[in-house]
C-alpha positions in Angstrom: 0.0 0.0 0.0 1.6 3.1 -1.2 0.2 6.4 -0.2 1.1 9.2 -2.6 0.1 12.0 -0.3 3.0 13.4 1.7 3.0 12.5 5.4 2.4 15.5 7.6 2.8 15.5 11.3 -0.4 15.5 13.3 0.4 18.7 15.1 0.9 20.6 11.8 -2.3 19.1 10.3 -4.3 20.2 13.2 -2.8 23.7 13.1 -3.6 23.9 9.3 -7.2 22.8 10.0 -7.6 25.4 12.8 -6.2 28.1 10.5 -8.6 27.1 7.8 -11.5 27.0 10.1 -10.5 30.3 11.6 -10.4 31.9 8.2 -13.8 30.4 7.3 -15.2 31.6 10.7 -13.8 35.2 10.2 -15.3 35.3 6.6 -18.6 34.0 7.9 -18.7 36.6 10.7 -17.8 39.4 8.2 -20.6 38.2 5.9 -23.0 38.2 8.9 -22.0 41.7 9.9 -22.5 43.0 6.3 -25.9 41.3 6.2 -26.9 42.8 9.6 -25.7 46.3 8.4 -27.7 45.9 5.2 -30.8 44.8 7.1 -30.5 47.7 9.5 -30.2 50.1 6.6 -33.3 48.7 5.0 -35.2 48.8 8.2 -34.1 52.5 8.8 -35.4 53.4 5.3 -38.7 51.7 5.9 -39.1 53.4 9.3 -38.2 56.7 7.8 -41.2 56.3 5.5 -43.4 55.3 8.5 -42.1 58.3 10.5 -42.9 60.6 7.6 -46.4 59.2 7.4 -46.8 59.6 11.2 -45.6 63.2 10.9 -48.1 63.8 8.1 -50.9 62.5 10.3 -49.8 64.6 13.2 -49.8 67.7 11.0 -53.3 66.9 9.7 -54.5 66.4 13.3 -53.0 69.7 14.4 -54.1 71.8 11.4 -57.5 70.3 10.3 -60.6 71.4 12.1 -62.6 68.8 14.1 -66.0 67.8 12.7 -68.0 69.1 15.7 -66.3 72.4 15.6 -67.0 72.7 11.9 -70.6 71.8 12.3 -71.1 74.4 15.0 -69.5 77.1 12.9 -71.5 76.0 9.9 -74.8 76.2 11.8 -73.9 79.6 13.1 -73.2 80.8 9.6 -76.4 79.3 8.3 -78.3 81.2 11.0 -76.6 84.5 10.2 -77.3 84.0 6.4 -81.0 83.3 7.2 -81.1 86.5 9.4 -79.6 88.6 6.6 -82.0 87.1 4.0 -85.0 88.1 6.2 -83.6 91.6 6.7 -83.0 92.0 3.0 -86.5 90.7 2.2 -87.9 93.1 4.7 -86.0 96.1 3.3 -86.9 95.1 -0.3 -90.6 94.9 0.7 -90.4 98.3 2.3 -88.5 99.7 -0.6 -90.9 98.2 -3.0 -93.8 99.6 -1.2 -92.2 103.1 -1.2 -91.4 102.7 -4.9 -95.0 101.7 -5.6 -96.3 104.7 -3.6 -94.0 107.1 -5.4 -95.0 105.6 -8.7 -98.7 106.0 -7.8 -98.1 109.7 -6.8 -96.1 110.5 -10.0 -98.7 108.7 -12.1 -101.6 110.6 -10.5 -99.7 113.8 -10.8 -98.9 113.2 -14.5 -102.6 112.4 -15.1 -103.7 115.5 -13.4 -101.2 117.6 -15.3 -102.2 116.0 -18.6 -105.9 116.7 -17.8 -105.1 120.3 -16.9 -103.1 120.8 -20.1 -105.8 119.2 -22.2 -108.4 121.4 -20.5 -106.2 124.5 -21.1 -105.7 123.8 -24.8 -109.4 123.0 -25.3 -110.3 126.4 -23.8 -108.2 128.3 -26.2 
């Protein structure tokens, strides 16, 4: 039985194996560290989006008016508009009545003046 592989002392073989395993372990740890860093970066990016969304919701909550407050303001405005409409209608009615009165007075005056002029020309 001839063995073509060179004979290495056991101590040297074990040291070589330890060095080889140590290099593999170091490479594996470096790979794991890179993977962890990459995962942390991805998580940070994702959480940046979530934080931006939260900030947007916070801004909306701070700047937008609550529904109950809006409804109270709307009801007050509707009441003010109704009051103004009633006042405008009342003024329009009074103004219309005065205009009709003046129209009647001017019409009667014009009729009387026309009759006087007709009577005057007929007498001549």
